[in-house]
C-alpha positions as CSV (number, residue, x, y, z in Angstrom):
1,X,-93.9,-13.2,9.3
2,X,-94.0,-14.0,13.0
3,X,-96.6,-12.5,15.3
4,X,-95.5,-10.5,18.3
5,X,-97.4,-11.1,21.5
6,X,-97.8,-7.9,23.6
7,X,-99.1,-7.1,27.0
8,X,-102.8,-6.4,27.3
9,X,-102.8,-5.2,30.9
10,X,-105.8,-2.9,31.7
11,X,-104.8,0.7,32.5
12,X,-106.6,1.6,35.7
13,X,-105.8,5.4,35.6
14,X,-104.4,7.8,38.2
15,X,-106.0,9.8,40.9
16,X,-107.2,13.2,39.6
17,X,-105.2,16.3,40.4
18,X,-106.9,18.4,43.0
19,X,-108.7,21.5,41.6
20,X,-106.8,23.7,44.1
21,X,-103.4,22.1,43.5
22,X,-101.1,25.2,43.7
23,X,-98.4,26.5,41.4
24,X,-95.3,27.7,43.2
25,X,-95.5,31.5,43.6
26,X,-95.5,33.2,40.1
27,X,-94.6,30.0,38.3
28,X,-96.1,29.4,34.9
29,X,-95.6,25.6,34.8
30,X,-95.2,22.8,37.3
31,X,-94.6,19.3,35.8
32,X,-94.3,16.5,38.4
33,X,-93.8,13.3,36.4
34,X,-93.2,11.2,39.5
35,X,-96.6,11.9,41.0
36,X,-98.6,12.6,37.8
37,X,-99.4,16.2,38.5
38,X,-99.2,18.7,35.6
39,X,-100.2,22.4,36.1
40,X,-99.8,25.3,33.6
41,X,-101.0,28.9,33.5
42,X,-102.6,30.1,30.3
43,X,-102.4,33.5,28.6
44,X,-105.8,34.4,30.0
45,X,-104.7,33.7,33.6
46,X,-106.6,30.4,33.8
47,X,-104.8,27.4,35.3
48,X,-104.9,24.0,33.7
49,X,-104.5,21.0,36.2
50,X,-104.3,17.5,34.9
51,X,-102.8,14.1,35.5
52,X,-102.1,13.8,31.8
53,X,-99.0,15.6,30.5
54,X,-100.5,16.0,27.1
55,X,-103.2,18.3,28.5
56,X,-100.5,20.9,29.3
57,X,-97.6,20.2,26.9
58,X,-97.3,19.1,23.3
59,X,-96.0,15.6,22.8
60,X,-95.3,13.5,19.7
61,X,-94.0,10.1,18.9
62,X,-95.3,8.4,15.8
63,X,-94.6,4.8,17.0
64,X,-95.1,2.4,19.8
65,X,-92.4,2.4,22.5
66,X,-91.6,-0.1,25.3
67,X,-91.0,0.8,29.0
68,X,-91.0,-0.8,32.4
69,X,-94.3,-0.2,34.3
70,X,-95.2,0.1,37.9
71,X,-95.4,-3.7,38.3
72,X,-91.8,-4.2,36.9
73,X,-93.0,-5.7,33.6
74,X,-92.1,-4.4,30.2
75,X,-95.1,-2.5,28.7
76,X,-96.0,-1.1,25.3
77,X,-96.9,2.6,25.0
78,X,-99.1,3.5,22.1
79,X,-98.0,6.1,19.5
80,X,-98.5,9.6,21.0
81,X,-98.4,8.3,24.6
82,X,-95.5,9.7,26.7
83,X,-93.5,7.2,28.6
84,X,-93.5,7.5,32.4
85,X,-91.1,4.7,33.5
86,X,-90.5,2.8,36.7
87,X,-87.5,1.1,38.2
88,X,-87.8,-2.6,37.3
89,X,-86.7,-3.7,40.8
90,X,-87.7,-1.1,43.3
91,X,-90.9,0.0,41.3
92,X,-90.1,3.6,42.2
93,X,-91.2,6.1,39.5
94,X,-88.3,7.4,37.5
95,X,-90.2,10.0,35.6
96,X,-90.5,11.0,31.9
97,X,-88.2,9.1,29.5
98,X,-87.2,11.0,26.4
99,X,-85.5,9.1,23.6
100,X,-84.2,9.8,20.1
101,X,-85.2,7.7,17.1
102,X,-83.7,4.3,16.9
103,X,-83.9,1.1,14.8
104,X,-83.5,-2.5,15.8
105,X,-81.4,-4.1,13.0
106,X,-82.1,-7.7,14.1
107,X,-85.1,-8.7,12.0
108,X,-86.4,-11.3,14.4
109,X,-85.9,-10.2,18.0
110,X,-87.9,-13.0,19.7
111,X,-88.0,-15.8,17.1
112,X,-84.6,-17.5,17.5
113,X,-85.7,-20.3,15.2
114,X,-85.8,-17.9,12.3
115,X,-83.3,-18.1,9.4
116,X,-81.4,-14.9,10.5
117,X,-80.2,-16.8,13.6
118,X,-77.4,-19.3,12.8
119,X,-77.1,-22.1,15.3
120,X,-73.9,-24.1,16.2
121,X,-73.8,-26.8,18.9
122,X,-77.1,-25.7,20.4
123,X,-80.8,-26.4,20.2
124,X,-83.6,-23.8,20.6
125,X,-87.0,-24.4,22.3
126,X,-89.4,-21.6,21.4
127,X,-92.0,-20.0,23.8
128,X,-90.6,-22.0,26.8
129,X,-90.6,-19.4,29.6
130,X,-92.3,-16.2,30.7
131,X,-90.5,-13.2,29.2
132,X,-89.9,-9.7,30.7
133,X,-93.3,-8.5,29.4
134,X,-95.2,-11.3,31.2
135,X,-96.0,-13.4,28.2
136,X,-94.7,-16.9,27.6
137,X,-92.5,-16.0,24.6
138,X,-89.0,-16.5,25.9
139,X,-86.8,-19.1,24.2
140,X,-84.5,-21.7,25.8
141,X,-81.1,-22.4,24.2
142,X,-79.6,-25.7,25.1
143,X,-76.1,-27.1,24.6
144,X,-76.2,-29.9,22.1
145,X,-75.6,-33.3,23.7
146,X,-72.3,-35.0,22.9
147,X,-70.9,-32.1,20.9
148,X,-67.1,-32.5,21.1
149,X,-64.9,-29.4,21.4
150,X,-67.6,-27.2,19.8
151,X,-68.6,-23.6,20.1
152,X,-72.2,-23.5,21.4
153,X,-73.5,-20.4,19.9
154,X,-76.4,-18.5,18.3
155,X,-75.3,-15.8,15.8
156,X,-77.4,-13.2,14.0
157,X,-77.0,-11.1,10.8
158,X,-78.0,-7.5,11.0
159,X,-79.4,-5.2,8.3
160,X,-77.1,-2.2,8.8
161,X,-73.4,-2.2,8.2
162,X,-70.9,-0.9,10.8
163,X,-69.1,2.4,10.1
164,X,-65.6,3.0,11.3
165,X,-65.6,5.1,14.5
166,X,-69.4,4.8,15.0
167,X,-70.2,2.5,18.0
168,X,-72.5,-0.5,17.5
169,X,-74.4,-2.1,20.4
170,X,-76.0,-5.6,20.7
171,X,-78.3,-6.3,23.7
172,X,-80.5,-9.2,24.8
173,X,-82.5,-10.2,27.8
174,X,-81.1,-13.4,29.4
175,X,-82.0,-15.6,32.4
176,X,-80.2,-18.5,34.0
177,X,-81.7,-22.0,33.8
178,X,-79.5,-25.1,34.3
179,X,-76.8,-23.0,32.7
180,X,-75.5,-19.9,34.4
181,X,-73.1,-18.0,32.1
182,X,-73.8,-16.3,28.8
183,X,-71.2,-14.6,26.5
184,X,-71.9,-11.9,23.9
185,X,-69.2,-11.9,21.3
186,X,-68.3,-10.3,18.0
187,X,-65.8,-12.3,15.8
188,X,-63.0,-10.4,14.1
189,X,-64.0,-8.5,11.1
190,X,-65.4,-5.0,11.9
191,X,-63.2,-5.3,15.0
192,X,-59.5,-6.2,14.7
193,X,-59.8,-9.3,17.0
194,X,-62.8,-11.0,18.6
195,X,-64.5,-8.9,21.3
196,X,-66.6,-10.4,24.1
197,X,-68.1,-10.1,27.6
198,X,-69.1,-12.9,29.9
199,X,-72.3,-12.4,32.0
200,X,-72.9,-14.4,35.2
201,X,-76.7,-14.8,35.1
202,X,-76.9,-16.1,38.7
203,X,-74.9,-13.5,40.5
204,X,-75.6,-10.6,38.2
205,X,-71.9,-9.8,37.3
206,X,-69.9,-9.2,34.2
207,X,-67.0,-11.5,35.0
208,X,-64.7,-10.9,32.0
209,X,-64.5,-8.7,28.9
210,X,-61.9,-8.2,26.2
211,X,-59.7,-5.0,26.4
212,X,-61.2,-3.2,23.3
213,X,-64.8,-3.5,24.3
214,X,-66.2,0.0,24.4
215,X,-68.6,-1.0,27.2
216,X,-70.4,-4.0,28.5
217,X,-73.6,-3.5,30.5
218,X,-75.9,-5.7,32.7
219,X,-79.2,-4.3,34.0
220,X,-81.2,-6.4,36.5
221,X,-84.9,-7.0,35.7
222,X,-87.6,-8.8,37.6
223,X,-87.9,-12.6,37.8
224,X,-84.3,-13.4,37.3
225,X,-83.9,-11.6,33.9
226,X,-81.0,-9.3,33.0
227,X,-80.6,-7.1,30.0
228,X,-77.0,-7.7,28.8
229,X,-75.2,-5.6,26.2
230,X,-71.9,-5.3,24.3
231,X,-70.8,-2.1,22.6
232,X,-67.9,-2.1,20.1
233,X,-66.1,0.6,18.2
234,X,-65.7,-0.6,14.6
235,X,-62.3,-0.4,12.9
236,X,-63.6,-1.6,9.6
237,X,-66.8,-1.3,7.7
238,X,-69.0,-4.4,7.3
239,X,-71.8,-6.3,8.9
240,X,-71.4,-7.2,12.6
241,X,-72.0,-10.8,13.4
242,X,-73.1,-10.5,17.0
243,X,-73.1,-13.9,18.7
244,X,-74.6,-15.3,21.9
245,X,-72.6,-18.2,23.4
246,X,-72.8,-20.6,26.2
247,X,-69.6,-21.2,28.1
248,X,-70.1,-24.4,30.0
249,X,-70.4,-22.4,33.1
250,X,-66.9,-20.9,32.8
251,X,-67.1,-17.3,33.9
252,X,-63.5,-16.7,32.6
253,X,-64.0,-18.2,29.1
254,X,-62.2,-16.7,26.2
255,X,-64.0,-15.4,23.1
256,X,-66.2,-18.0,21.3
257,X,-65.2,-20.8,23.7
258,X,-65.1,-24.4,22.3
259,X,-65.7,-27.2,24.7
260,X,-67.5,-30.5,25.2
261,X,-70.8,-30.4,26.9
262,X,-70.5,-33.2,29.3
263,X,-73.6,-32.0,31.2
264,X,-76.2,-30.4,29.0
265,X,-77.2,-26.9,30.2
266,X,-79.5,-24.2,29.0
267,X,-80.4,-20.5,29.5
268,X,-83.4,-18.4,28.5
269,X,-83.2,-15.5,26.0
270,X,-85.6,-12.9,24.7
271,X,-85.6,-9.5,23.0
272,X,-82.4,-9.2,20.9
273,X,-81.5,-5.8,19.6
274,X,-78.7,-4.3,17.5
275,X,-78.4,-0.6,16.9
276,X,-75.7,1.7,15.7
277,X,-75.3,3.6,19.0
278,X,-73.0,3.9,22.0
279,X,-75.4,1.8,24.1
280,X,-78.8,0.2,24.0
281,X,-82.0,2.2,24.0
282,X,-85.5,0.9,25.0
283,X,-86.4,-2.5,23.4
284,X,-87.9,-2.4,19.9
285,X,-89.7,-5.7,19.0
286,X,-89.2,-7.1,15.5
287,X,-90.9,-9.9,13.6
288,X,-89.5,-10.6,10.1
289,X,-88.2,-7.1,9.4
290,X,-86.3,-4.4,11.2
291,X,-88.4,-1.9,13.1
292,X,-88.0,1.7,14.4
293,X,-89.1,3.7,17.4
294,X,-89.7,7.3,16.7
295,X,-88.2,10.2,18.7
296,X,-90.0,11.6,21.8
297,X,-90.6,15.3,21.4
298,X,-92.0,17.1,24.5
299,X,-92.4,20.9,24.2
300,X,-94.6,23.8,25.2
301,X,-97.7,23.9,22.9
302,X,-97.4,25.7,19.6
303,X,-98.4,29.4,20.1
304,X,-97.6,29.4,23.8
305,X,-96.9,33.1,24.5
306,X,-95.9,33.3,28.2
307,X,-92.2,32.7,27.8
308,X,-90.2,35.9,28.6
309,X,-87.1,36.4,26.4
310,X,-85.6,38.9,28.8
311,X,-85.7,36.9,32.0
312,X,-86.6,33.5,33.4
313,X,-85.8,30.7,35.8
314,X,-86.4,26.9,36.0
315,X,-85.9,24.0,38.3
316,X,-85.4,20.5,37.0
317,X,-84.6,17.1,38.6
318,X,-83.4,14.1,36.7
319,X,-82.4,10.4,37.2
320,X,-79.3,9.4,35.2
321,X,-79.2,6.3,33.1
322,X,-77.8,3.0,34.3
323,X,-75.2,3.2,31.5
324,X,-73.1,6.4,31.8
325,X,-71.6,5.8,28.4
326,X,-75.1,6.6,27.1
327,X,-75.8,9.9,28.8
328,X,-77.0,11.0,25.4
329,X,-78.4,8.7,22.8
330,X,-75.9,10.2,20.3
331,X,-72.3,9.2,20.8
332,X,-70.1,12.0,22.3
333,X,-73.0,14.5,22.3
334,X,-74.5,16.6,25.1
335,X,-77.4,15.1,27.1
336,X,-79.8,18.1,27.0
337,X,-82.4,18.1,29.7
338,X,-83.9,21.6,29.3
339,X,-83.7,23.8,26.3
340,X,-85.3,27.3,25.8
341,X,-85.2,28.2,22.1
342,X,-87.1,29.9,19.3
343,X,-88.2,26.6,17.5
344,X,-85.2,26.8,15.1
345,X,-81.6,25.9,15.4
346,X,-79.7,28.9,16.8
347,X,-79.9,31.1,19.9
348,X,-80.9,29.1,23.0
349,X,-80.3,28.4,26.7
350,X,-79.7,24.8,27.8
351,X,-79.0,22.7,30.8
352,X,-77.1,19.6,29.7
353,X,-74.8,16.9,30.9
354,X,-71.6,16.3,29.0
355,X,-70.3,12.9,27.9
356,X,-68.0,11.0,30.3
357,X,-65.0,11.9,28.2
358,X,-65.7,15.6,28.6
359,X,-65.0,17.0,32.1
360,X,-66.1,13.6,33.5
361,X,-69.8,14.2,32.4
362,X,-70.2,17.4,34.3
363,X,-73.4,19.4,33.9
364,X,-73.4,23.0,32.5
365,X,-76.0,25.8,32.1
366,X,-75.1,27.4,28.8
367,X,-76.3,29.9,26.1
368,X,-75.7,30.3,22.5
369,X,-76.4,33.9,21.5
370,X,-78.3,35.1,18.5
371,X,-75.2,36.2,16.7
372,X,-74.0,32.6,16.8
373,X,-71.2,33.5,19.2
374,X,-69.2,31.2,21.4
375,X,-71.3,29.4,23.9
376,X,-71.0,30.7,27.5
377,X,-71.2,27.9,29.9
378,X,-71.7,27.8,33.7
379,X,-70.0,24.6,34.9
380,X,-71.7,22.8,37.7
381,X,-68.8,20.7,39.2
382,X,-70.9,18.7,41.8
383,X,-73.3,17.6,39.1
384,X,-71.2,14.9,37.5
385,X,-73.5,12.1,36.4
386,X,-73.7,9.0,38.7
387,X,-75.4,5.9,37.4
388,X,-79.0,5.6,38.5
389,X,-78.7,8.7,40.7
390,X,-81.1,11.7,41.1
391,X,-79.7,15.2,40.6
392,X,-81.2,18.7,40.4
393,X,-80.4,22.2,39.3
394,X,-81.9,25.7,39.5
395,X,-81.0,28.0,36.5
396,X,-81.8,31.7,35.9
397,X,-81.0,34.4,33.3
398,X,-81.6,38.1,32.7
399,X,-80.7,40.0,29.5
400,X,-81.2,43.3,31.4
401,X,-78.4,42.4,33.8
402,X,-76.5,40.3,31.2
403,X,-76.3,37.6,33.8
404,X,-76.7,33.8,34.1
405,X,-76.8,31.9,37.3
406,X,-77.1,28.2,38.3
407,X,-77.4,26.5,41.7
408,X,-76.3,22.9,42.0
409,X,-77.6,22.4,45.5
410,X,-74.3,23.6,47.1
411,X,-73.1,26.8,45.6
412,X,-74.2,29.4,43.0
413,X,-72.2,29.7,39.8
414,X,-72.5,32.6,37.4
415,X,-71.4,34.1,34.1
416,X,-71.9,37.5,32.4
417,X,-72.5,37.0,28.6
418,X,-72.1,40.1,26.4
419,X,-74.9,39.0,24.0
420,X,-77.8,36.7,24.9
421,X,-80.7,35.2,22.9
422,X,-83.1,37.9,21.8
423,X,-86.2,35.8,21.3
424,X,-87.5,32.7,23.1
425,X,-90.8,31.0,22.3
426,X,-90.5,27.3,23.3
427,X,-89.3,25.0,26.0
428,X,-88.0,21.5,25.1
429,X,-87.6,18.8,27.7
430,X,-85.1,16.0,27.2
431,X,-83.6,16.9,23.9
432,X,-81.5,19.5,22.0
433,X,-82.7,22.8,20.5
434,X,-83.1,21.0,17.2
435,X,-81.7,18.1,15.2
436,X,-81.2,14.4,15.6
437,X,-78.7,14.4,18.5
438,X,-78.4,15.6,22.1
439,X,-81.3,13.6,23.6
440,X,-81.1,12.9,27.4
441,X,-81.2,9.2,27.9
442,X,-82.2,9.2,31.5
443,X,-85.5,10.3,33.1
444,X,-86.9,13.7,34.1
445,X,-88.7,13.7,37.4
446,X,-89.8,17.3,37.8
447,X,-89.7,20.7,36.0
448,X,-90.9,24.1,37.1
449,X,-90.7,27.3,35.1
450,X,-90.9,31.0,35.9
451,X,-90.9,33.8,33.4
452,X,-89.5,36.1,36.1
453,X,-86.5,37.0,38.1
454,X,-86.1,34.8,41.3
455,X,-83.9,35.8,44.1
456,X,-81.1,33.4,45.1
457,X,-82.7,32.9,48.6
458,X,-86.1,32.1,47.0
459,X,-84.5,29.7,44.5
460,X,-82.6,27.9,47.4
461,X,-85.9,27.6,49.3
462,X,-87.6,26.1,46.2
463,X,-84.7,23.8,45.7
464,X,-85.1,22.3,49.1
465,X,-88.8,21.6,48.8
466,X,-89.4,20.7,45.1
């Protein structure tokens, strides 16, 4: 089994939170993921202030996870360490990144000399360039000299068959060398005809894709790297044969192009991943066997008693994912950012963004009542997700008044449910009330909670300064 080389950068720590750092008036919780300030009031009236989120909230993830750090390099977070991620290019802090469980079905994600990678018309040089994590573990794939009218490709088997109607995504980090164009393709089989997308690694553009591709995505990373992906919607069961091709520099190449390499060219690749999802999630390294990343679960601590079931308010700001097809890590599911529940599936309040095929991805503050009645939603029309954008909302509820209100930064929207959740005991950030779906696939920058009624004027004032 191959050895995975990982970053060993020393963690220098963050500036301590001032002992007099204030909570907003009457607030019980202030979580500023962007600046590393986390404050929570306890049942005794004491106030906990820390630059570690795990001092004020409960967090679990049983495995390592990868993320981009404040130097733009890909990092490795230990099990139980929440991910605070940064933009790879601007180095701006994006906030807390919640993710659902995922598995990389490519058994060798960095070793392209391994047997699971089938090579046609190319040669591979291992450990030839510095990869996105700062280690010299990237491979070079080179057109074979003198190959006449040949497909120049590198194809992989995966360990998990496609299912009809359940999207499958292949992603890989790529960088131009003497070659400038890479194609990700899937031959006919689980799809009716070969599907593909061409990636211009010099200009950072997707230059062509086949009509039935569910989505193609290209995310710029430092030092000339891009994370490129192809998502398909299977029409037949079977094992997808995802293929990386060179095109001889042709940005308009057809699927699996065959050509003669008159001038030998090469590109760099690293970090291949295949997952049965509507887009890629954070990179999961593998070395000889598939590997999984556990789900991120961030909630108020067990036994936290200050949540008021009769009234409450919260402010939250988020940064949406680069790929809007993947608002949620579960296909066609809600992307839940804040959920107040009773630690079981049932009655809850939630702020969530819909998928792009449901009211154009519009946000809604909603409740599901204790009787299991129809969800009452307050739609927030201005809050339709925009790739890589920051958005915020202020939400309030009162069972005494049978009212729910939400402010989107422009107008107040309201509803009057006839029945509302009777008992609330937990706040979940970045995921659904329970279950394996509805995770938010972006980042949460800030969250503030009041177990109290807030006037609309107060809420608008907080909205402008938080």
